[in-house]
N, CA, C and O atoms as a MOPAC input file, in Angstrom:
PM7 MOZYME 1SCF
protein

 N    -53.49500 1    36.96100 1   -10.32900 1
 C    -52.69200 1    35.75500 1   -10.13600 1
 C    -53.45600 1    34.55100 1   -10.66500 1
 O    -54.66200 1    34.42000 1   -10.45800 1
 N    -52.75800 1    33.71000 1   -11.32500 1
 C    -53.40000 1    32.55000 1   -11.93600 1
 C    -53.44900 1    31.35300 1   -10.99700 1
 O    -54.07400 1    30.34200 1   -11.31700 1
 N    -52.81400 1    31.45100 1    -9.87000 1
 C    -52.78800 1    30.32500 1    -8.94600 1
 C    -51.69300 1    29.32100 1    -9.24500 1
 O    -51.52800 1    28.34200 1    -8.51700 1
 N    -50.95000 1    29.55500 1   -10.30000 1
 C    -49.85100 1    28.64300 1   -10.63400 1
 C    -48.63100 1    28.99100 1    -9.79200 1
 O    -48.34100 1    30.15900 1    -9.53300 1
 N    -47.94800 1    27.97700 1    -9.38700 1
 C    -46.70000 1    28.17600 1    -8.64600 1
 C    -45.53500 1    27.94300 1    -9.58400 1
 O    -45.49800 1    26.96700 1   -10.33200 1
 N    -44.58600 1    28.85800 1    -9.52900 1
 C    -43.37000 1    28.67900 1   -10.30800 1
 C    -42.48300 1    27.66400 1    -9.61300 1
 O    -42.29100 1    27.71300 1    -8.39800 1
 N    -41.95400 1    26.76000 1   -10.38800 1
 C    -41.03000 1    25.78300 1    -9.81800 1
 C    -39.63900 1    26.41000 1    -9.80600 1
 O    -39.07500 1    26.70000 1   -10.86100 1
 N    -39.10200 1    26.61300 1    -8.63800 1
 C    -37.79400 1    27.21900 1    -8.46800 1
 C    -36.78200 1    26.11000 1    -8.19700 1
 O    -36.97900 1    25.26300 1    -7.32600 1
 N    -35.70400 1    26.13700 1    -8.95800 1
 C    -34.65600 1    25.13800 1    -8.77100 1
 C    -33.98200 1    25.35500 1    -7.42000 1
 O    -33.64300 1    26.48300 1    -7.06400 1
 N    -33.79400 1    24.29300 1    -6.68600 1
 C    -33.16200 1    24.40200 1    -5.37500 1
 C    -31.67900 1    24.72100 1    -5.52700 1
 O    -31.07400 1    24.45200 1    -6.56500 1
 N    -31.11100 1    25.29500 1    -4.48400 1
 C    -29.68100 1    25.59500 1    -4.47300 1
 C    -28.87100 1    24.31100 1    -4.63000 1
 O    -27.82300 1    24.30600 1    -5.27600 1
 N    -29.35700 1    23.23100 1    -4.04100 1
 C    -28.65400 1    21.95000 1    -4.15300 1
 C    -28.59000 1    21.48700 1    -5.60600 1
 O    -27.55300 1    21.00800 1    -6.06500 1
 N    -29.70700 1    21.63200 1    -6.33300 1
 C    -29.72800 1    21.22700 1    -7.73900 1
 C    -28.89400 1    22.16000 1    -8.60900 1
 O    -28.23100 1    21.71100 1    -9.54400 1
 N    -28.92500 1    23.46100 1    -8.30600 1
 C    -28.08700 1    24.40800 1    -9.05400 1
 C    -26.61300 1    24.08400 1    -8.85400 1
 O    -25.83700 1    24.07100 1    -9.80900 1
 N    -26.23300 1    23.82100 1    -7.60800 1
 C    -24.84700 1    23.46200 1    -7.31300 1
 C    -24.44700 1    22.22900 1    -8.11600 1
 O    -23.37900 1    22.21400 1    -8.72900 1
 N    -25.27500 1    21.21000 1    -8.12300 1
 C    -24.97000 1    19.97700 1    -8.85000 1
 C    -24.80000 1    20.24800 1   -10.33800 1
 O    -23.85000 1    19.76600 1   -10.95600 1
 N    -25.72000 1    21.01900 1   -10.91600 1
 C    -25.68700 1    21.31400 1   -12.34300 1
 C    -24.43900 1    22.11400 1   -12.71900 1
 O    -23.75600 1    21.78800 1   -13.69000 1
 N    -24.14800 1    23.15400 1   -11.95000 1
 C    -22.97700 1    23.98500 1   -12.24200 1
 C    -21.67000 1    23.22200 1   -12.00500 1
 O    -20.71600 1    23.36300 1   -12.77000 1
 N    -21.63400 1    22.42600 1   -10.95600 1
 C    -20.43500 1    21.64500 1   -10.66500 1
 C    -20.10500 1    20.71600 1   -11.82600 1
 O    -18.95600 1    20.64400 1   -12.26200 1
 N    -21.12200 1    20.00000 1   -12.33200 1
 C    -20.90900 1    19.10300 1   -13.48500 1
 C    -20.42200 1    19.88800 1   -14.69900 1
 O    -19.49600 1    19.46200 1   -15.39000 1
 N    -21.05400 1    21.04300 1   -14.95900 1
 C    -20.69800 1    21.83400 1   -16.14900 1
 C    -19.27000 1    22.36600 1   -16.06000 1
 O    -18.50200 1    22.23600 1   -17.01400 1
 N    -18.90600 1    22.96300 1   -14.92400 1
 C    -17.55300 1    23.49800 1   -14.77300 1
 C    -16.51000 1    22.38300 1   -14.82600 1
 O    -15.43900 1    22.55000 1   -15.40800 1
 N    -16.83200 1    21.25300 1   -14.21700 1
 C    -15.90100 1    20.11900 1   -14.23000 1
 C    -15.69400 1    19.62900 1   -15.65900 1
 O    -14.56400 1    19.37100 1   -16.07300 1
 N    -16.78200 1    19.50100 1   -16.41100 1
 C    -16.69700 1    19.02600 1   -17.79000 1
 C    -15.92800 1    20.02000 1   -18.66800 1
 O    -15.13200 1    19.61300 1   -19.51400 1
 N    -16.16600 1    21.32300 1   -18.47000 1
 C    -15.43900 1    22.35300 1   -19.23300 1
 C    -13.93500 1    22.22900 1   -19.05400 1
 O    -13.16300 1    22.52100 1   -19.96700 1
 N    -13.53200 1    21.79800 1   -17.87800 1
 C    -12.10800 1    21.69500 1   -17.57200 1
 C    -11.53900 1    20.31000 1   -17.86500 1
 O    -10.35100 1    20.06000 1   -17.65700 1
 N    -12.39200 1    19.42000 1   -18.34700 1
 C    -11.94000 1    18.07600 1   -18.68600 1
 C    -11.54800 1    17.24100 1   -17.48200 1
 O    -10.70800 1    16.34700 1   -17.57800 1
 N    -12.16300 1    17.54100 1   -16.34900 1
 C    -11.84700 1    16.82000 1   -15.11000 1
 C    -12.83900 1    15.69200 1   -14.87000 1
 O    -14.03000 1    15.83300 1   -15.14500 1
 N    -12.35100 1    14.59200 1   -14.36500 1
 C    -13.23000 1    13.53600 1   -13.87500 1
 C    -13.67200 1    13.91600 1   -12.46500 1
 O    -13.12400 1    14.83900 1   -11.86200 1
 N    -14.65100 1    13.20800 1   -11.95200 1
 C    -15.04800 1    13.42800 1   -10.55600 1
 C    -13.87100 1    13.16300 1    -9.64000 1
 O    -13.66000 1    13.88100 1    -8.66200 1
 N    -13.11300 1    12.14400 1    -9.95100 1
 C    -11.94900 1    11.81600 1    -9.13100 1
 C    -10.89600 1    12.92500 1    -9.19700 1
 O    -10.29900 1    13.27700 1    -8.17900 1
 N    -10.66800 1    13.47200 1   -10.39200 1
 C     -9.70500 1    14.55700 1   -10.53800 1
 C    -10.10900 1    15.79000 1    -9.75300 1
 O     -9.27900 1    16.41000 1    -9.08800 1
 N    -11.39200 1    16.14900 1    -9.83000 1
 C    -11.88600 1    17.28200 1    -9.06000 1
 C    -11.76900 1    17.00500 1    -7.57000 1
 O    -11.36600 1    17.87800 1    -6.80100 1
 N    -12.11600 1    15.80600 1    -7.16900 1
 C    -12.02500 1    15.44300 1    -5.75400 1
 C    -10.59400 1    15.57900 1    -5.24700 1
 O    -10.36600 1    16.07500 1    -4.14400 1
 N     -9.63500 1    15.13900 1    -6.05000 1
 C     -8.22800 1    15.26600 1    -5.65300 1
 C     -7.83700 1    16.73000 1    -5.48300 1
 O     -7.18400 1    17.09000 1    -4.50300 1
 N     -8.23200 1    17.57600 1    -6.43300 1
 C     -7.89800 1    18.99800 1    -6.34800 1
 C     -8.54000 1    19.66900 1    -5.13100 1
 O     -7.94700 1    20.55000 1    -4.50900 1
 N     -9.75500 1    19.24000 1    -4.80400 1
 C    -10.48900 1    19.83700 1    -3.68100 1
 C    -10.19800 1    19.13500 1    -2.35300 1
 O    -10.68400 1    19.55000 1    -1.30100 1
 N     -9.40200 1    18.07000 1    -2.41600 1
 C     -9.09000 1    17.26100 1    -1.23400 1
 C    -10.35800 1    16.70900 1    -0.57600 1
 O    -10.55000 1    16.78600 1     0.63800 1
 N    -11.21600 1    16.14600 1    -1.44300 1
 C    -12.44500 1    15.49400 1    -1.00700 1
 C    -12.45300 1    14.08400 1    -1.59400 1
 O    -11.66500 1    13.78200 1    -2.49000 1
 N    -13.33000 1    13.22800 1    -1.10200 1
 C    -13.42100 1    11.86900 1    -1.62100 1
 C    -14.22100 1    11.86100 1    -2.91200 1
 O    -15.18900 1    12.60900 1    -3.05000 1
 N    -13.82300 1    11.01900 1    -3.85800 1
 C    -14.47600 1    10.99000 1    -5.16800 1
 C    -15.95200 1    10.62400 1    -5.08000 1
 O    -16.75800 1    11.15100 1    -5.84700 1
 N    -16.32300 1     9.73900 1    -4.16900 1
 C    -17.73100 1     9.37100 1    -4.05700 1
 C    -18.55800 1    10.51700 1    -3.47500 1
 O    -19.75200 1    10.63400 1    -3.75300 1
 N    -17.91800 1    11.35600 1    -2.67200 1
 C    -18.58200 1    12.53600 1    -2.12000 1
 C    -18.90100 1    13.52000 1    -3.24600 1
 O    -20.00300 1    14.06700 1    -3.29800 1
 N    -17.95200 1    13.74500 1    -4.13600 1
 C    -18.17700 1    14.64200 1    -5.27400 1
 C    -19.30700 1    14.09600 1    -6.14500 1
 O    -20.16700 1    14.85700 1    -6.58800 1
 N    -19.31200 1    12.81000 1    -6.39000 1
 C    -20.37500 1    12.20200 1    -7.17700 1
 C    -21.74100 1    12.38200 1    -6.53200 1
 O    -22.72600 1    12.64800 1    -7.22100 1
 N    -21.80200 1    12.24000 1    -5.22800 1
 C    -23.09000 1    12.40000 1    -4.54000 1
 C    -23.55500 1    13.85400 1    -4.55100 1
 O    -24.75700 1    14.11800 1    -4.53200 1
 N    -22.61700 1    14.79600 1    -4.58000 1
 C    -22.98600 1    16.21200 1    -4.71800 1
 C    -23.58100 1    16.43600 1    -6.10100 1
 O    -24.60100 1    17.11100 1    -6.23700 1
 N    -22.95300 1    15.87800 1    -7.11900 1
 C    -23.43500 1    16.05200 1    -8.48800 1
 C    -24.78100 1    15.37600 1    -8.71300 1
 O    -25.49400 1    15.74000 1    -9.64900 1
 N    -25.14300 1    14.42100 1    -7.89800 1
 C    -26.46000 1    13.77300 1    -7.98700 1
 C    -27.47300 1    14.42500 1    -7.04400 1
 O    -28.58800 1    13.93000 1    -6.88300 1
 N    -27.08100 1    15.52700 1    -6.43100 1
 C    -27.94300 1    16.27900 1    -5.49600 1
 C    -28.34300 1    15.44800 1    -4.27800 1
 O    -29.42500 1    15.64000 1    -3.72300 1
 N    -27.49400 1    14.54900 1    -3.87100 1
 C    -27.78200 1    13.69300 1    -2.72600 1
 C    -27.24700 1    14.26200 1    -1.41200 1
 O    -27.58200 1    13.75900 1    -0.34000 1
 N    -26.43200 1    15.28900 1    -1.48600 1
 C    -25.76900 1    15.82800 1    -0.29200 1
 C    -26.18900 1    17.25700 1    -0.00900 1
 O    -26.39900 1    18.05500 1    -0.92300 1
 N    -26.30600 1    17.56300 1     1.26300 1
 C    -26.46400 1    18.93600 1     1.72000 1
 C    -25.05700 1    19.39600 1     2.08600 1
 O    -24.57200 1    19.12100 1     3.18300 1
 N    -24.41400 1    20.08900 1     1.17300 1
 C    -22.98400 1    20.38100 1     1.24700 1
 C    -22.71600 1    21.57900 1     2.15200 1
 O    -23.45100 1    22.56600 1     2.12500 1
 N    -21.66600 1    21.48400 1     2.94600 1
 C    -21.27700 1    22.61500 1     3.79800 1
 C    -20.65900 1    23.71600 1     2.93800 1
 O    -20.12900 1    23.45000 1     1.85900 1
 N    -20.73400 1    24.94000 1     3.42400 1
 C    -20.12100 1    26.06000 1     2.71500 1
 C    -18.62000 1    25.87300 1     2.58300 1
 O    -18.03100 1    26.27300 1     1.57900 1
 N    -18.00000 1    25.27500 1     3.57500 1
 C    -16.56100 1    25.02200 1     3.49800 1
 C    -16.23200 1    24.16100 1     2.27900 1
 O    -15.26500 1    24.43200 1     1.56700 1
 N    -17.03400 1    23.13000 1     2.04300 1
 C    -16.77000 1    22.25300 1     0.90600 1
 C    -17.14600 1    22.90400 1    -0.41400 1
 O    -16.51700 1    22.62500 1    -1.43400 1
 N    -18.15100 1    23.75900 1    -0.41900 1
 C    -18.46700 1    24.51900 1    -1.63500 1
 C    -17.28100 1    25.41400 1    -1.98000 1
 O    -16.91200 1    25.53200 1    -3.14800 1
 N    -16.68800 1    26.04000 1    -0.97800 1
 C    -15.50100 1    26.87300 1    -1.20300 1
 C    -14.34300 1    26.04700 1    -1.75400 1
 O    -13.63500 1    26.49500 1    -2.65500 1
 N    -14.14900 1    24.85700 1    -1.22500 1
 C    -13.06200 1    23.99300 1    -1.70900 1
 C    -13.27300 1    23.60800 1    -3.16700 1
 O    -12.33400 1    23.61200 1    -3.96300 1
 N    -14.51500 1    23.27500 1    -3.50900 1
 C    -14.82300 1    22.90400 1    -4.88700 1
 C    -14.65300 1    24.09600 1    -5.82700 1
 O    -14.10100 1    23.95300 1    -6.91800 1
 N    -15.12400 1    25.26600 1    -5.40600 1
 C    -14.97400 1    26.47000 1    -6.22800 1
 C    -13.49800 1    26.78000 1    -6.46500 1
 O    -13.09900 1    27.09100 1    -7.58700 1
 N    -12.69900 1    26.69700 1    -5.42100 1
 C    -11.26600 1    26.96800 1    -5.55200 1
 C    -10.61300 1    25.95900 1    -6.50100 1
 O     -9.78200 1    26.33200 1    -7.32900 1
 N    -10.98400 1    24.69800 1    -6.38000 1
 C    -10.41000 1    23.65900 1    -7.24300 1
 C    -10.77700 1    23.89500 1    -8.71100 1
 O    -10.00500 1    23.55600 1    -9.60800 1
 N    -11.95300 1    24.47500 1    -8.95300 1
 C    -12.40300 1    24.75500 1   -10.31400 1
 C    -11.96000 1    26.13100 1   -10.80900 1
 O    -12.08200 1    26.44300 1   -11.99300 1
 N    -11.44500 1    26.94700 1    -9.89300 1
 C    -11.02000 1    28.29100 1   -10.25800 1
 C    -12.17200 1    29.24200 1   -10.52800 1
 O    -12.06400 1    30.13500 1   -11.36800 1
 N    -13.28200 1    29.04900 1    -9.81100 1
 C    -14.45300 1    29.91300 1    -9.95700 1
 C    -14.84100 1    30.47200 1    -8.59700 1
 O    -14.37800 1    29.99500 1    -7.56100 1
 N    -15.68600 1    31.47800 1    -8.61200 1
 C    -16.21400 1    32.04300 1    -7.38400 1
 C    -17.34200 1    31.16000 1    -6.86400 1
 O    -18.04900 1    30.52600 1    -7.64800 1
 N    -17.50900 1    31.11800 1    -5.56400 1
 C    -18.59300 1    30.34800 1    -4.95200 1
 C    -19.93300 1    30.73700 1    -5.57400 1
 O    -20.78600 1    29.88000 1    -5.80600 1
 N    -20.11200 1    32.01400 1    -5.83900 1
 C    -21.37200 1    32.50400 1    -6.42600 1
 C    -21.65700 1    31.85000 1    -7.77100 1
 O    -22.81600 1    31.62800 1    -8.12100 1
 N    -20.61000 1    31.54000 1    -8.52400 1
 C    -20.80100 1    30.87900 1    -9.83200 1
 C    -21.39900 1    29.48900 1    -9.67200 1
 O    -22.14900 1    29.04000 1   -10.53800 1
 N    -21.08500 1    28.81100 1    -8.59800 1
 C    -21.62100 1    27.46700 1    -8.37500 1
 C    -23.08500 1    27.49800 1    -7.93900 1
 O    -23.80900 1    26.51600 1    -8.10600 1
 N    -23.51500 1    28.62200 1    -7.38200 1
 C    -24.88200 1    28.71100 1    -6.86100 1
 C    -25.78500 1    29.63300 1    -7.67200 1
 O    -26.95100 1    29.82700 1    -7.32600 1
 N    -25.25100 1    30.20100 1    -8.74900 1
 C    -25.99900 1    31.16700 1    -9.55000 1
 C    -27.24100 1    30.55900 1   -10.18800 1
 O    -27.24900 1    29.39000 1   -10.57200 1
 N    -28.27900 1    31.35900 1   -10.29200 1
 C    -29.47200 1    30.92800 1   -11.00000 1
 C    -29.22000 1    31.02900 1   -12.48600 1
 O    -28.41900 1    31.83800 1   -12.95500 1
 N    -29.93100 1    30.17900 1   -13.21800 1
 C    -29.81800 1    30.24600 1   -14.67100 1
 C    -28.92500 1    29.23800 1   -15.27600 1
 O    -28.76200 1    29.21000 1   -16.49600 1

């Protein structure tokens, strides 16, 4: 072992990164996604900035609004 620690991306950061990517692929604004997920637009923005510790219920709502599986929002890579 070299003593180096691997930097592992947090689930919160992965969620933010994937949420932005899926939203952009679908041509949705934060407000549009928020409307589909029945969440407030500023809440969606704070998730995308990794400022929120999001409940699983809201992750499910966002995944459903984007038409993806919850696992896709939290996947590594």
